[in-house]
Every structure is written in C-alpha cells, then in structure tokens.
LOTI-507276 format. One record per residue: residue number from 0; x, y negated, z of N, C-alpha, C in turn. Coordinates in steps of 0.1 Angstrom, whole numbers, padded with zeros to 4 digits. Layout:
residues N
FIFI    n    n.x    n.y    n.z   ca.x   ca.y   ca.z    c.x    c.y    c.z
FIFI  NUM      X      Y      Z      X      Y      Z      X      Y      Z
...
***
This chain:
residues 317
FIFI    n    n.x    n.y    n.z   ca.x   ca.y   ca.z    c.x    c.y    c.z
FIFI    0   0128  -0347   0071   0140  -0344   0063   0136  -0334   0053
FIFI    1   0141  -0337   0040   0138  -0328   0029   0150  -0318   0028
FIFI    2   0146  -0305   0026   0156  -0294   0025   0164  -0296   0013
FIFI    3   0176  -0290   0013   0185  -0290   0001   0178  -0284  -0011
FIFI    4   0171  -0273  -0009   0164  -0266  -0020   0153  -0276  -0026
FIFI    5   0146  -0282  -0017   0135  -0291  -0022   0140  -0303  -0029
FIFI    6   0152  -0309  -0023   0158  -0320  -0030   0162  -0317  -0044
FIFI    7   0168  -0304  -0046   0172  -0300  -0059   0160  -0299  -0068
FIFI    8   0149  -0293  -0063   0137  -0292  -0072   0132  -0305  -0076
FIFI    9   0131  -0315  -0066   0126  -0328  -0069   0135  -0335  -0080
FIFI   10   0148  -0333  -0079   0157  -0339  -0088   0155  -0333  -0102
FIFI   11   0153  -0320  -0103   0151  -0313  -0116   0138  -0318  -0122
FIFI   12   0127  -0320  -0114   0115  -0324  -0119   0115  -0339  -0124
FIFI   13   0123  -0347  -0116   0124  -0361  -0120   0132  -0362  -0134
FIFI   14   0141  -0353  -0136   0148  -0353  -0148   0141  -0346  -0160
FIFI   15   0129  -0342  -0158   0121  -0336  -0168   0122  -0321  -0169
FIFI   16   0129  -0315  -0160   0131  -0300  -0160   0119  -0293  -0153
FIFI   17   0107  -0295  -0157   0096  -0290  -0150   0095  -0275  -0151
FIFI   18   0099  -0269  -0162   0098  -0255  -0164   0109  -0248  -0155
FIFI   19   0121  -0253  -0155   0132  -0248  -0146   0128  -0249  -0132
FIFI   20   0122  -0261  -0128   0118  -0263  -0114   0107  -0253  -0110
FIFI   21   0098  -0251  -0119   0087  -0241  -0116   0093  -0227  -0114
FIFI   22   0102  -0223  -0123   0108  -0210  -0122   0116  -0209  -0109
FIFI   23   0123  -0219  -0105   0131  -0218  -0093   0122  -0218  -0081
FIFI   24   0111  -0225  -0081   0102  -0225  -0070   0095  -0211  -0068
FIFI   25   0092  -0205  -0079   0086  -0192  -0079   0096  -0182  -0074
FIFI   26   0109  -0183  -0078   0119  -0174  -0074   0122  -0175  -0059
FIFI   27   0121  -0187  -0054   0123  -0190  -0040   0113  -0182  -0031
FIFI   28   0102  -0179  -0036   0091  -0172  -0028   0092  -0157  -0029
FIFI   29   0101  -0152  -0037   0102  -0138  -0039   0109  -0131  -0026
FIFI   30   0105  -0119  -0024   0110  -0111  -0013   0125  -0108  -0016
FIFI   31   0133  -0110  -0006   0147  -0107  -0007   0151  -0094   0000
FIFI   32   0145  -0091   0011   0148  -0079   0019   0136  -0071   0021
FIFI   33   0136  -0058   0017   0124  -0050   0019   0128  -0035   0022
FIFI   34   0122  -0030   0032   0123  -0015   0035   0110  -0010   0039
FIFI   35   0106   0001   0033   0093   0008   0036   0096   0022   0040
FIFI   36   0092   0025   0053   0095   0038   0059   0082   0046   0061
FIFI   37   0081   0058   0056   0069   0066   0057   0068   0071   0072
FIFI   38   0057   0069   0078   0055   0073   0092   0046   0085   0094
FIFI   39   0036   0087   0085   0028   0099   0085   0025   0102   0070
FIFI   40   0026   0115   0067   0022   0121   0054   0023   0136   0056
FIFI   41   0020   0144   0046   0019   0158   0048   0033   0165   0050
FIFI   42   0043   0162   0042   0056   0168   0043   0064   0162   0054
FIFI   43   0070   0170   0062   0078   0165   0073   0090   0174   0077
FIFI   44   0101   0169   0079   0113   0176   0084   0115   0171   0099
FIFI   45   0110   0160   0102   0110   0154   0115   0096   0149   0119
FIFI   46   0092   0151   0131   0079   0146   0135   0068   0156   0130
FIFI   47   0056   0152   0128   0045   0160   0125   0039   0156   0111
FIFI   48   0037   0166   0103   0030   0164   0090   0015   0165   0092
FIFI   49   0008   0157   0084  -0007   0157   0085  -0013   0152   0072
FIFI   50  -0025   0155   0069  -0032   0149   0058  -0036   0135   0062
FIFI   51  -0027   0126   0060  -0029   0112   0064  -0018   0104   0060
FIFI   52  -0018   0091   0062  -0008   0082   0057  -0006   0070   0066
FIFI   53   0006   0066   0068   0010   0053   0075   0024   0050   0071
FIFI   54   0028   0037   0070   0041   0033   0067   0044   0020   0074
FIFI   55   0057   0018   0077   0062   0006   0083   0069  -0002   0072
FIFI   56   0065  -0015   0071   0071  -0024   0061   0079  -0034   0069
FIFI   57   0092  -0035   0065   0101  -0045   0070   0105  -0054   0059
FIFI   58   0100  -0067   0059   0102  -0075   0048   0106  -0089   0052
FIFI   59   0118  -0093   0049   0123  -0107   0052   0121  -0110   0066
FIFI   60   0124  -0101   0075   0122  -0104   0090   0109  -0101   0096
FIFI   61   0099  -0098   0088   0086  -0095   0092   0084  -0079   0093
FIFI   62   0075  -0075   0102   0071  -0061   0103   0056  -0060   0101
FIFI   63   0052  -0051   0092   0038  -0049   0089   0035  -0034   0089
FIFI   64   0025  -0030   0096   0021  -0016   0097   0010  -0014   0086
FIFI   65   0012  -0005   0077   0003  -0002   0066  -0003   0012   0069
FIFI   66  -0016   0012   0072  -0024   0024   0076  -0018   0030   0089
FIFI   67  -0026   0039   0094  -0023   0044   0108  -0024   0059   0110
FIFI   68  -0026   0066   0099  -0026   0081   0100  -0040   0086   0104
FIFI   69  -0041   0100   0104  -0053   0107   0106  -0057   0111   0120
FIFI   70  -0047   0115   0127  -0050   0120   0141  -0046   0110   0151
FIFI   71  -0052   0111   0163  -0050   0100   0173  -0035   0098   0177
FIFI   72  -0027   0109   0177  -0014   0108   0183  -0002   0109   0173
FIFI   73  -0005   0112   0160   0005   0115   0151   0015   0103   0149
FIFI   74   0009   0091   0148   0017   0079   0146   0026   0077   0158
FIFI   75   0021   0078   0170   0029   0077   0182   0040   0087   0183
FIFI   76   0037   0099   0180   0047   0110   0180   0058   0108   0170
FIFI   77   0054   0104   0157   0064   0103   0147   0073   0091   0148
FIFI   78   0067   0080   0153   0076   0068   0155   0086   0071   0166
FIFI   79   0082   0078   0177   0091   0082   0187   0102   0091   0182
FIFI   80   0098   0101   0174   0107   0110   0168   0117   0103   0159
FIFI   81   0113   0093   0151   0121   0086   0142   0129   0075   0149
FIFI   82   0126   0072   0161   0133   0061   0168   0128   0047   0163
FIFI   83   0115   0046   0159   0110   0034   0154   0100   0028   0164
FIFI   84   0101   0015   0167   0092   0008   0176   0082   0001   0168
FIFI   85   0070   0000   0173   0059  -0008   0167   0059  -0022   0173
FIFI   86   0069  -0026   0182   0069  -0039   0188   0071  -0049   0177
FIFI   87   0065  -0061   0179   0067  -0072   0170   0058  -0072   0158
FIFI   88   0049  -0062   0157   0041  -0062   0145   0029  -0071   0147
FIFI   89   0027  -0081   0139   0016  -0090   0140   0006  -0089   0129
FIFI   90   0009  -0081   0119   0000  -0078   0108  -0001  -0063   0105
FIFI   91  -0013  -0059   0103  -0016  -0045   0099  -0025  -0046   0087
FIFI   92  -0023  -0036   0078  -0031  -0035   0066  -0037  -0021   0066
FIFI   93  -0050  -0021   0065  -0057  -0008   0063  -0062  -0007   0049
FIFI   94  -0057   0003   0041  -0060   0003   0027  -0075   0006   0024
FIFI   95  -0081   0014   0032  -0095   0017   0030  -0101   0024   0043
FIFI   96  -0113   0028   0043  -0120   0032   0055  -0118   0046   0059
FIFI   97  -0112   0055   0051  -0112   0069   0054  -0104   0072   0067
FIFI   98  -0108   0081   0074  -0103   0084   0087  -0088   0088   0087
FIFI   99  -0083   0094   0076  -0069   0098   0075  -0060   0086   0074
FIFI  100  -0066   0074   0073  -0057   0062   0073  -0060   0052   0084
FIFI  101  -0071   0055   0092  -0075   0046   0102  -0076   0051   0117
FIFI  102  -0077   0064   0119  -0079   0069   0132  -0068   0065   0142
FIFI  103  -0056   0065   0137  -0045   0062   0146  -0045   0048   0152
FIFI  104  -0053   0039   0146  -0053   0025   0150  -0058   0025   0165
FIFI  105  -0067   0034   0169  -0073   0033   0182  -0062   0036   0192
FIFI  106  -0052   0045   0189  -0042   0049   0199  -0031   0038   0200
FIFI  107  -0029   0030   0190  -0018   0020   0190  -0023   0006   0192
FIFI  108  -0036   0004   0194  -0041  -0009   0194  -0035  -0018   0206
FIFI  109  -0032  -0011   0217  -0026  -0019   0228  -0012  -0024   0224
FIFI  110  -0005  -0017   0216   0008  -0022   0212   0007  -0033   0201
FIFI  111  -0005  -0033   0195  -0007  -0043   0184  -0016  -0054   0189
FIFI  112  -0018  -0056   0202  -0027  -0066   0207  -0025  -0079   0201
FIFI  113  -0036  -0085   0196  -0035  -0098   0190  -0032  -0098   0175
FIFI  114  -0028  -0087   0170  -0024  -0086   0156  -0036  -0088   0146
FIFI  115  -0034  -0093   0134  -0044  -0094   0124  -0044  -0081   0116
FIFI  116  -0056  -0075   0114  -0057  -0063   0106  -0064  -0067   0093
FIFI  117  -0057  -0067   0082  -0062  -0071   0069  -0069  -0059   0062
FIFI  118  -0081  -0061   0057  -0089  -0051   0051  -0096  -0057   0038
FIFI  119  -0100  -0048   0029  -0108  -0052   0018  -0123  -0052   0021
FIFI  120  -0130  -0061   0014  -0144  -0062   0016  -0151  -0048   0012
FIFI  121  -0159  -0044   0021  -0166  -0031   0020  -0161  -0020   0029
FIFI  122  -0150  -0023   0036  -0145  -0013   0045  -0154  -0010   0057
FIFI  123  -0163  -0020   0060  -0172  -0017   0071  -0186  -0013   0067
FIFI  124  -0188  -0009   0054  -0200  -0004   0050  -0203   0009   0057
FIFI  125  -0215   0012   0060  -0219   0025   0066  -0217   0036   0056
FIFI  126  -0211   0047   0061  -0210   0059   0053  -0217   0071   0060
FIFI  127  -0230   0072   0059  -0237   0083   0066  -0233   0096   0060
FIFI  128  -0231   0106   0069  -0229   0120   0065  -0241   0127   0062
FIFI  129  -0240   0140   0058  -0252   0148   0055  -0261   0150   0067
FIFI  130  -0255   0149   0079  -0263   0151   0091  -0268   0138   0096
FIFI  131  -0266   0127   0089  -0270   0114   0093  -0261   0106   0102
FIFI  132  -0251   0113   0107  -0241   0107   0116  -0232   0097   0108
FIFI  133  -0228   0087   0114  -0219   0077   0108  -0205   0083   0105
FIFI  134  -0201   0082   0093  -0188   0088   0089  -0177   0078   0088
FIFI  135  -0180   0065   0090  -0169   0055   0090  -0164   0052   0103
FIFI  136  -0151   0057   0106  -0145   0056   0119  -0144   0041   0123
FIFI  137  -0140   0032   0114  -0139   0018   0118  -0152   0012   0122
FIFI  138  -0163   0015   0115  -0176   0010   0118  -0180   0015   0132
FIFI  139  -0178   0028   0134  -0182   0034   0147  -0175   0028   0159
FIFI  140  -0162   0024   0157  -0154   0020   0168  -0150   0005   0167
FIFI  141  -0156  -0003   0159  -0152  -0016   0157  -0153  -0025   0170
FIFI  142  -0163  -0023   0178  -0164  -0031   0190  -0152  -0029   0199
FIFI  143  -0148  -0016   0201  -0136  -0013   0209  -0124  -0019   0203
FIFI  144  -0122  -0017   0190  -0110  -0021   0183  -0109  -0036   0183
FIFI  145  -0120  -0043   0182  -0120  -0058   0181  -0116  -0064   0195
FIFI  146  -0115  -0056   0205  -0111  -0062   0218  -0096  -0064   0218
FIFI  147  -0089  -0057   0208  -0074  -0058   0208  -0069  -0065   0195
FIFI  148  -0076  -0063   0184  -0071  -0068   0171  -0081  -0076   0165
FIFI  149  -0077  -0085   0155  -0086  -0093   0148  -0087  -0088   0133
FIFI  150  -0098  -0084   0128  -0100  -0080   0115  -0102  -0092   0106
FIFI  151  -0095  -0092   0094  -0096  -0102   0084  -0100  -0095   0071
FIFI  152  -0112  -0098   0066  -0117  -0091   0055  -0115  -0100   0042
FIFI  153  -0110  -0093   0032  -0106  -0100   0019  -0115  -0095   0008
FIFI  154  -0120  -0104   0000  -0128  -0100  -0012  -0120  -0104  -0025
FIFI  155  -0108  -0109  -0023  -0099  -0113  -0034  -0085  -0112  -0030
FIFI  156  -0075  -0113  -0039  -0061  -0113  -0035  -0057  -0124  -0025
FIFI  157  -0048  -0120  -0016  -0043  -0130  -0006  -0028  -0128  -0004
FIFI  158  -0021  -0139  -0003  -0007  -0139   0000  -0005  -0139   0015
FIFI  159  -0001  -0128   0021   0000  -0126   0035   0013  -0133   0041
FIFI  160   0023  -0134   0032   0036  -0140   0035   0042  -0143   0022
FIFI  161   0053  -0152   0022   0059  -0155   0009   0063  -0142   0001
FIFI  162   0057  -0141  -0011   0060  -0129  -0019   0054  -0116  -0015
FIFI  163   0045  -0117  -0005   0038  -0104   0000   0023  -0106  -0003
FIFI  164   0018  -0098  -0011   0004  -0100  -0015  -0005  -0087  -0012
FIFI  165  -0017  -0090  -0007  -0027  -0080  -0006  -0036  -0081  -0018
FIFI  166  -0038  -0070  -0025  -0047  -0070  -0037  -0061  -0074  -0034
FIFI  167  -0066  -0070  -0022  -0080  -0070  -0021  -0086  -0059  -0030
FIFI  168  -0100  -0058  -0030  -0106  -0048  -0039  -0101  -0049  -0053
FIFI  169  -0097  -0037  -0059  -0091  -0037  -0072  -0102  -0034  -0083
FIFI  170  -0103  -0043  -0093  -0112  -0040  -0104  -0109  -0027  -0111
FIFI  171  -0120  -0020  -0116  -0118  -0007  -0122  -0119  -0008  -0137
FIFI  172  -0108  -0014  -0143  -0107  -0016  -0157  -0108  -0002  -0164
FIFI  173  -0100   0008  -0159  -0100   0021  -0165  -0109   0030  -0157
FIFI  174  -0115   0040  -0163  -0124   0049  -0156  -0117   0060  -0148
FIFI  175  -0107   0056  -0140  -0100   0066  -0131  -0109   0069  -0119
FIFI  176  -0112   0082  -0117  -0120   0086  -0106  -0112   0093  -0095
FIFI  177  -0102   0085  -0090  -0093   0091  -0080  -0099   0089  -0066
FIFI  178  -0111   0094  -0065  -0118   0094  -0052  -0128   0106  -0051
FIFI  179  -0132   0110  -0039  -0140   0122  -0038  -0153   0122  -0047
FIFI  180  -0160   0112  -0047  -0172   0111  -0055  -0184   0118  -0049
FIFI  181  -0184   0122  -0037  -0195   0130  -0031  -0202   0122  -0020
FIFI  182  -0196   0111  -0015  -0202   0104  -0004  -0211   0093  -0009
FIFI  183  -0218   0087   0001  -0227   0076  -0001  -0223   0065   0009
FIFI  184  -0227   0052   0005  -0224   0041   0013  -0236   0032   0013
FIFI  185  -0238   0024   0024  -0249   0015   0025  -0243   0001   0023
FIFI  186  -0247  -0005   0012  -0242  -0018   0008  -0254  -0029   0009
FIFI  187  -0251  -0042   0008  -0262  -0051   0008  -0272  -0049  -0003
FIFI  188  -0267  -0043  -0014  -0276  -0040  -0025  -0284  -0027  -0024
FIFI  189  -0281  -0019  -0013  -0287  -0007  -0011  -0278   0005  -0010
FIFI  190  -0283   0017  -0010  -0274   0029  -0009  -0269   0032  -0023
FIFI  191  -0256   0034  -0023  -0249   0037  -0036  -0239   0048  -0034
FIFI  192  -0234   0054  -0045  -0223   0063  -0045  -0211   0056  -0039
FIFI  193  -0203   0063  -0031  -0192   0057  -0025  -0179   0059  -0034
FIFI  194  -0175   0048  -0040  -0163   0048  -0049  -0152   0041  -0042
FIFI  195  -0153   0039  -0029  -0143   0033  -0020  -0139   0019  -0026
FIFI  196  -0149   0010  -0027  -0147  -0003  -0033  -0137  -0012  -0027
FIFI  197  -0134  -0010  -0014  -0125  -0018  -0006  -0110  -0015  -0009
FIFI  198  -0107  -0004  -0016  -0094   0001  -0017  -0084  -0010  -0021
FIFI  199  -0074  -0012  -0013  -0065  -0023  -0015  -0050  -0018  -0013
FIFI  200  -0041  -0025  -0019  -0027  -0022  -0018  -0019  -0034  -0015
FIFI  201  -0007  -0032  -0011   0003  -0043  -0008   0012  -0044  -0020
FIFI  202   0015  -0057  -0024   0024  -0059  -0035   0035  -0069  -0031
FIFI  203   0048  -0065  -0034   0059  -0073  -0030   0066  -0079  -0043
FIFI  204   0067  -0092  -0044   0073  -0098  -0055   0088  -0099  -0053
FIFI  205   0097  -0092  -0061   0111  -0092  -0059   0118  -0096  -0072
FIFI  206   0130  -0099  -0071   0138  -0102  -0084   0139  -0090  -0093
FIFI  207   0138  -0078  -0087   0139  -0066  -0096   0125  -0063  -0102
FIFI  208   0115  -0069  -0097   0101  -0066  -0102   0092  -0064  -0090
FIFI  209   0080  -0059  -0092   0071  -0057  -0082   0072  -0043  -0075
FIFI  210   0070  -0043  -0062   0070  -0031  -0054   0055  -0029  -0049
FIFI  211   0049  -0018  -0052   0035  -0017  -0049   0033  -0005  -0039
FIFI  212   0027  -0008  -0027   0025   0002  -0017   0010   0005  -0016
FIFI  213   0006   0018  -0017  -0008   0022  -0017  -0010   0033  -0007
FIFI  214  -0023   0033  -0002  -0026   0043   0008  -0031   0056   0001
FIFI  215  -0041   0054  -0008  -0046   0066  -0016  -0047   0062  -0031
FIFI  216  -0047   0049  -0034  -0049   0045  -0047  -0063   0049  -0053
FIFI  217  -0073   0049  -0045  -0086   0054  -0050  -0091   0045  -0061
FIFI  218  -0087   0033  -0063  -0090   0025  -0074  -0084   0029  -0087
FIFI  219  -0074   0038  -0086  -0066   0043  -0097  -0053   0037  -0098
FIFI  220  -0043   0045  -0101  -0029   0039  -0101  -0027   0029  -0113
FIFI  221  -0033   0032  -0124  -0032   0023  -0136  -0039   0010  -0133
FIFI  222  -0051   0011  -0127  -0058  -0001  -0124  -0051  -0009  -0113
FIFI  223  -0045  -0002  -0103  -0038  -0009  -0093  -0025  -0016  -0098
FIFI  224  -0017  -0009  -0105  -0005  -0015  -0110  -0007  -0026  -0120
FIFI  225  -0017  -0025  -0129  -0019  -0036  -0138  -0025  -0048  -0131
FIFI  226  -0034  -0046  -0121  -0040  -0057  -0114  -0029  -0064  -0106
FIFI  227  -0020  -0056  -0100  -0009  -0062  -0092  -0001  -0071  -0100
FIFI  228   0002  -0067  -0113   0009  -0076  -0122   0001  -0089  -0125
FIFI  229  -0012  -0087  -0127  -0020  -0098  -0131  -0021  -0109  -0120
FIFI  230  -0022  -0104  -0108  -0023  -0114  -0097  -0010  -0120  -0092
FIFI  231   0001  -0113  -0094   0013  -0117  -0088   0023  -0123  -0099
FIFI  232   0026  -0115  -0109   0035  -0120  -0119   0034  -0111  -0131
FIFI  233   0026  -0115  -0141   0023  -0107  -0153   0035  -0102  -0161
FIFI  234   0046  -0109  -0161   0057  -0105  -0168   0066  -0096  -0161
FIFI  235   0063  -0093  -0148   0072  -0085  -0140   0069  -0070  -0142
FIFI  236   0080  -0061  -0143   0078  -0047  -0143   0075  -0042  -0129
FIFI  237   0070  -0030  -0128   0068  -0024  -0114   0081  -0017  -0111
FIFI  238   0089  -0023  -0102   0101  -0017  -0098   0099  -0004  -0090
FIFI  239   0089  -0004  -0082   0086   0008  -0074   0071   0010  -0071
FIFI  240   0066   0022  -0071   0053   0025  -0067   0054   0035  -0056
FIFI  241   0049   0032  -0044   0051   0040  -0032   0038   0043  -0025
FIFI  242   0037   0055  -0019   0026   0059  -0011   0017   0070  -0017
FIFI  243   0004   0070  -0013  -0005   0079  -0018  -0013   0074  -0030
FIFI  244  -0014   0083  -0040  -0020   0078  -0052  -0032   0088  -0057
FIFI  245  -0035   0098  -0049  -0046   0107  -0052  -0046   0112  -0066
FIFI  246  -0035   0118  -0070  -0033   0124  -0083  -0034   0139  -0083
FIFI  247  -0034   0145  -0071  -0033   0160  -0070  -0044   0168  -0078
FIFI  248  -0055   0162  -0080  -0066   0169  -0087  -0066   0167  -0102
FIFI  249  -0057   0159  -0107  -0057   0156  -0122  -0052   0168  -0130
FIFI  250  -0059   0170  -0141  -0054   0180  -0150  -0043   0175  -0159
FIFI  251  -0037   0183  -0167  -0025   0179  -0175  -0027   0167  -0184
FIFI  252  -0039   0167  -0190  -0042   0156  -0199  -0043   0142  -0192
FIFI  253  -0049   0143  -0180  -0050   0130  -0172  -0037   0126  -0166
FIFI  254  -0029   0136  -0162  -0016   0133  -0157  -0007   0126  -0168
FIFI  255  -0008   0132  -0180  -0001   0126  -0191  -0005   0112  -0194
FIFI  256  -0018   0109  -0193  -0023   0095  -0195  -0018   0086  -0184
FIFI  257  -0018   0091  -0172  -0014   0084  -0160   0001   0080  -0162
FIFI  258   0009   0090  -0165   0023   0088  -0167   0026   0077  -0178
FIFI  259   0018   0078  -0188   0020   0068  -0199   0017   0054  -0194
FIFI  260   0007   0052  -0186   0003   0039  -0180   0014   0034  -0171
FIFI  261   0020   0043  -0163   0031   0040  -0155   0043   0035  -0163
FIFI  262   0046   0042  -0174   0057   0037  -0183   0054   0023  -0188
FIFI  263   0042   0021  -0192   0038   0007  -0197   0041  -0003  -0187
FIFI  264   0039   0000  -0174   0041  -0010  -0163   0056  -0010  -0159
FIFI  265   0064  -0002  -0165   0079  -0002  -0162   0083   0004  -0149
FIFI  266   0075   0014  -0144   0078   0019  -0131   0092   0026  -0131
FIFI  267   0101   0022  -0123   0114   0027  -0122   0116   0037  -0111
FIFI  268   0109   0034  -0099   0110   0043  -0088   0096   0047  -0083
FIFI  269   0095   0060  -0080   0082   0066  -0076   0084   0075  -0064
FIFI  270   0078   0070  -0052   0078   0078  -0040   0064   0082  -0037
FIFI  271   0060   0094  -0042   0046   0098  -0041   0043   0106  -0029
FIFI  272   0036   0101  -0020   0033   0108  -0007   0018   0111  -0006
FIFI  273   0015   0116   0006   0001   0119   0010  -0006   0126  -0001
FIFI  274  -0017   0120  -0007  -0025   0127  -0016  -0020   0126  -0031
FIFI  275  -0008   0122  -0033  -0003   0122  -0047  -0002   0136  -0053
FIFI  276   0003   0145  -0045   0004   0159  -0050   0018   0162  -0055
FIFI  277   0023   0173  -0050   0037   0177  -0054   0038   0179  -0069
FIFI  278   0029   0187  -0075   0030   0189  -0089   0028   0176  -0097
FIFI  279   0020   0167  -0093   0018   0155  -0099   0031   0147  -0100
FIFI  280   0038   0146  -0089   0051   0139  -0088   0061   0145  -0098
FIFI  281   0062   0159  -0098   0072   0165  -0107   0068   0163  -0121
FIFI  282   0055   0164  -0124   0050   0162  -0138   0053   0148  -0143
FIFI  283   0051   0138  -0135   0054   0124  -0138   0069   0122  -0140
FIFI  284   0077   0129  -0132   0092   0128  -0134   0096   0134  -0147
FIFI  285   0089   0145  -0151   0092   0151  -0164   0088   0143  -0175
FIFI  286   0075   0138  -0175   0070   0131  -0186   0076   0117  -0188
FIFI  287   0080   0111  -0178   0087   0098  -0179   0102   0098  -0179
FIFI  288   0107   0111  -0179   0122   0113  -0179   0129   0105  -0169
FIFI  289   0124   0106  -0157   0129   0099  -0145   0140   0107  -0139
FIFI  290   0150   0101  -0133   0160   0109  -0126   0155   0114  -0113
FIFI  291   0161   0125  -0108   0156   0131  -0095   0156   0121  -0084
FIFI  292   0166   0112  -0083   0167   0103  -0072   0157   0091  -0073
FIFI  293   0150   0090  -0084   0141   0079  -0086   0126   0083  -0086
FIFI  294   0123   0096  -0085   0110   0101  -0085   0109   0113  -0075
FIFI  295   0103   0110  -0063   0105   0119  -0052   0092   0121  -0045
FIFI  296   0090   0133  -0039   0078   0135  -0030   0081   0129  -0017
FIFI  297   0072   0122  -0011   0074   0115   0001   0073   0124   0013
FIFI  298   0081   0122   0023   0081   0129   0035   0082   0120   0047
FIFI  299   0078   0124   0059   0079   0116   0071   0094   0112   0073
FIFI  300   0096   0099   0074   0109   0094   0076   0116   0089   0063
FIFI  301   0111   0093   0052   0116   0089   0039   0114   0074   0038
FIFI  302   0122   0067   0030   0121   0053   0029   0125   0048   0015
FIFI  303   0120   0036   0012   0125   0029   0000   0131   0016   0005
FIFI  304   0143   0013   0000   0150   0001   0004   0153  -0007  -0009
FIFI  305   0149  -0019  -0009   0151  -0027  -0022   0166  -0027  -0026
FIFI  306   0175  -0027  -0017   0189  -0027  -0020   0195  -0013  -0023
FIFI  307   0189  -0003  -0016   0195   0010  -0017   0187   0021  -0025
FIFI  308   0174   0018  -0028   0166   0027  -0034   0159   0037  -0025
FIFI  309   0156   0049  -0030   0148   0059  -0022   0158   0067  -0014
FIFI  310   0155   0069  -0001   0161   0078   0008   0151   0089   0011
FIFI  311   0151   0101   0004   0140   0110   0005   0141   0119   0018
FIFI  312   0153   0120   0024   0154   0130   0035   0158   0143   0029
FIFI  313   0162   0153   0037   0168   0165   0032   0157   0174   0025
FIFI  314   0145   0175   0030   0135   0184   0025   0130   0181   0011
FIFI  315   0130   0168   0008   0125   0163  -0005   0136   0160  -0015
FIFI  316   0148   0161  -0011   0159   0157  -0019   0160   0166  -0031
***
C-alpha cells in the first residue's frame, strides 16, 4: 500500500512537478519536534556542575544521549536531580575522545546496553601522556565498554535518523585552533600533534533552519557551522548553535571574527555551555545584537526547544 504522502509525490512527479516534488520530499524528512536538555556543564542551579558536557536529545520520538560528562557519577546524579530517565536510549554520540565528555559512559553503560555509540574516525587513536601512560579513556576502557555498547565509527557525514545528521570529522577550512594544542596522538601515519581530528557534532534539519549541537567544537565553530550547512542544506540558516564551543581563550579580535562568521550563518539562538566561556557568550550577544533570551550561558537543566526556544533556568536568565 502506498502512503498518501507518497501518492501525492508520485502524482506531482508524473505531472512534471519534479522540483516541487523534490522540495516536498526534502521537507518531509525534516525534524518536527526537538528538545535538547543540558545534563552536565559547569554552571548549575540543580545537580552538580563540572568541567564536562552531556545533553539529552529528544527528537521526533527518539532519545539520543550526546556525550556523557567528566566524572563517573555526575550524569547519574544530575539526571536523577532533574527527573530525567535514560531509559529507551538506543543511540549515543560521543563528540570526541576527551575524558570530560566520555568518562560517564562507563557508569551508564548498563542502562544503555545494546545501544549504538556513534563516534568520529580517530577517537580511538592513542594519546600518550608525558609519563607514557595512555590518556585516551575510551581506548583504555574499550574492551569493558564494548561488552555493553556497540561503537560505530564514522569518517564522513551520516544521517542517524530522518533529518538528524552526524557531521563526522569536520574539515578545517578556517585556521581556528579551538583545541589545547599540547598533546600528541598516534595515527596510522605516525605520531602527530593532537588537533582532535574526530571532533563531530549533531545537526538537525528543521523548517526554521539547522540546529547544531557541539561538545567542544574543537574543529572551530565557523568550520562546524559552515560544514553543517554544506552537508545538510546549504541554503538553510543556523537557527540555533548549542553546547560547548571552546571560545573562552579567544582574544577580542578572534571573538569579533567568530561573531561575524556566526552572523553569516544566520545564527538566531546561541546556548553556549561548557568550554564556550561566559565572556565569550556575552561578547557574541553584544557583537551580534542578539536579545538576552536568544543568547544565553548554558546551565545544568537548561534546554532548547524548537517550539519554545531557550529555557535558561534562573541562574542564567
């Protein structure tokens, strides 16, 4: 049996309306319902604040866990405090290898048994410390973790669900160095400086534009936003940029350049959490003349809802 929607598309195509049919087909795949709730970050009025990041994505009936926080128990404590269950999560995304985004996975793996954990290529590269010890939490613990979850490694963009995209590793078009720059990694080509090549974000295609969720944005916010548009819908503005963007170390000149690139991408809402930096959020609000309710520092429990916008909580309001 052919669905009503598909019958309509076939009729339009038979009548020569190829462009209209293509546009309707693309629109049918767009996300209709989306809520992103911050589960771990530094600022907190409920639960525990930490230098780490995790968020729950609820999209068109699906639930996706994005990153898992820095300490073993923070994610468990904060979800309990917020009254949020991790039940029913079949997909997890880890933005990159750093422990402040991955350590919590060990504590919640039983609740996520059988889930797919999507990661960018390079996340399992060895990161030896100065003392020679392995610095990559996932690599050290992968045997134990693989008993509960299945890792899926991506070297290019992938559509995880209708209108929900994982960028995979983001090309570095602009020389944004939003990463520590002090570490080393062991790649198939040999030992190299660690520029966090696996850094990946989630992108949601909505009628209002793209919503981009980042863990740290080590690939650079301009690189990430422009690449998200390239792979999903080049003509779409970025309706919202959410999460950690590693802007706290930028000087005024670089912040001004960053704000300009965000304007070019049409960013309407900005919920800057984790490593974005308080001053960076306020400076971007000022430079881009954004309203207070549209440019906010992220706190534990804060959320972005496609229908309602940003709910910052009392401490960040």
